C-alpha positions in Angstrom: -30.1 -32.8 57.6 -33.2 -31.4 58.2 -34.1 -27.3 57.7 -34.3 -27.2 61.5 -31.2 -29.2 62.3 -29.4 -27.1 59.4 -30.5 -23.7 61.1 -29.4 -25.0 64.7 -26.1 -25.8 63.1 -25.6 -22.5 61.8 -26.5 -20.8 65.0 -24.4 -23.2 67.0 -21.4 -22.1 64.7 -22.1 -18.3 65.0 -22.6 -18.7 68.8 -19.0 -20.3 68.6 -17.4 -17.7 66.7 -18.6 -14.8 69.2 -17.8 -16.9 72.2 -14.4 -17.4 70.7 -14.0 -13.7 70.3 -14.5 -13.3 73.9 -11.6 -15.8 74.6 -9.3 -13.8 72.5 -9.8 -10.8 74.8 -8.6 -12.9 78.0 -5.7 -14.0 75.8 -4.9 -10.6 74.9 -5.2 -9.4 78.8 -2.5 -11.8 79.4 -0.1 -10.9 76.3 -0.6 -14.8 74.9 0.0 -13.5 71.5 0.3 -16.6 69.4 -2.6 -18.3 71.0 -4.7 -15.2 70.1 -3.9 -15.4 66.4 -4.8 -19.2 66.6 -8.1 -18.4 68.2 -8.8 -15.2 65.8 -8.6 -17.7 63.0 -11.1 -20.3 64.5 -13.5 -17.4 65.4 -13.4 -16.5 61.8 -13.6 -19.9 60.7 -16.6 -21.1 62.6 -18.7 -18.0 61.2 -17.3 -19.0 57.5 -18.3 -22.3 57.8 -21.8 -21.3 59.1 -22.0 -19.1 55.9 -21.0 -21.9 53.7 -23.5 -24.3 55.5 -26.4 -21.5 55.3 -25.8 -21.7 51.6 -25.2 -25.6 50.8 -21.9 -25.1 50.1 -19.8 -28.0 51.2 -15.8 -28.4 52.5 -14.0 -30.9 54.0 -11.0 -29.1 54.9 -9.7 -25.7 56.3 -8.0 -25.0 52.8 -11.5 -25.9 51.0 -13.4 -23.7 53.2 -11.1 -21.0 52.5 -11.3 -21.5 48.6 -15.2 -21.7 48.9 -15.3 -18.5 50.9 -13.4 -16.6 48.0 -15.4 -18.2 45.3 -18.5 -17.9 46.4 -18.6 -14.6 48.7 -15.6 -12.7 47.6 -15.5 -13.1 43.6 -19.3 -12.8 43.7 -19.1 -9.4 45.7 -21.1 -10.5 48.7 -18.2 -9.9 51.1 -15.5 -7.2 50.4 -12.1 -8.1 49.2 -10.2 -6.7 52.4 -12.4 -9.2 54.3 -11.2 -12.3 52.1 -7.8 -11.1 52.0 -8.1 -10.9 56.0 -9.4 -14.6 56.0 -6.6 -15.8 53.9 -4.0 -13.8 55.8 -5.3 -15.2 59.4 -5.1 -18.5 57.9 -1.7 -18.4 57.0 -0.6 -16.7 60.5 -2.5 -19.5 62.3 -0.8 -22.1 60.3 2.9 -20.3 60.8 2.2 -19.7 64.4 1.0 -23.5 65.2 3.7 -25.3 63.0 6.7 -23.2 62.4 9.3 -22.7 64.9 10.2 -19.2 66.2 7.3 -17.5 65.2 6.2 -14.5 67.2 3.3 -12.3 66.9 3.0 -9.0 68.5 0.5 -7.3 70.7 0.0 -4.8 67.3 -0.5 -7.9 65.0 -3.1 -9.1 67.4 -5.1 -6.0 68.1 -5.2 -5.8 64.3 -6.4 -9.0 63.5 -8.9 -9.0 66.2 -10.7 -5.8 65.0 -10.7 -7.7 61.4 -12.3 -10.6 63.0 -14.9 -8.9 64.3 -15.5 -7.3 61.2 -15.8 -10.5 59.3 -18.0 -12.0 61.8 -20.3 -9.3 61.7 -20.6 -9.2 57.8 -21.3 -12.8 57.7 -24.0 -12.4 60.2 -25.5 -9.8 57.7 -25.4 -12.1 55.0 -26.8 -14.9 57.2 -29.9 -12.9 58.5 
């Protein structure tokens, strides 16, 4: 991958993260809490994957992405532990909402993670610049 291709991919992933944040607002407006949790995770995932790419860190899985983010950015104090914990929490919430039976999220759950997702994406944008 050329440097130009890499930069285009990073910009694309950040764009996807922001577009997905816009989707979440629509889901909130329609009280679609579980789907909003799913999309919140993916908004964050797109941003984290952009950050990993920017730093030439490879990951093949969602779990690997979470692990590499923690190892290279949280442990190294480049991003706060609170944001790192949030990414792990939203990963678990998304997984539970997608695969476990009788899981329901509330408006309060969604509004809390939505705010944190915006903070995570903003912090990642700052590191990428």
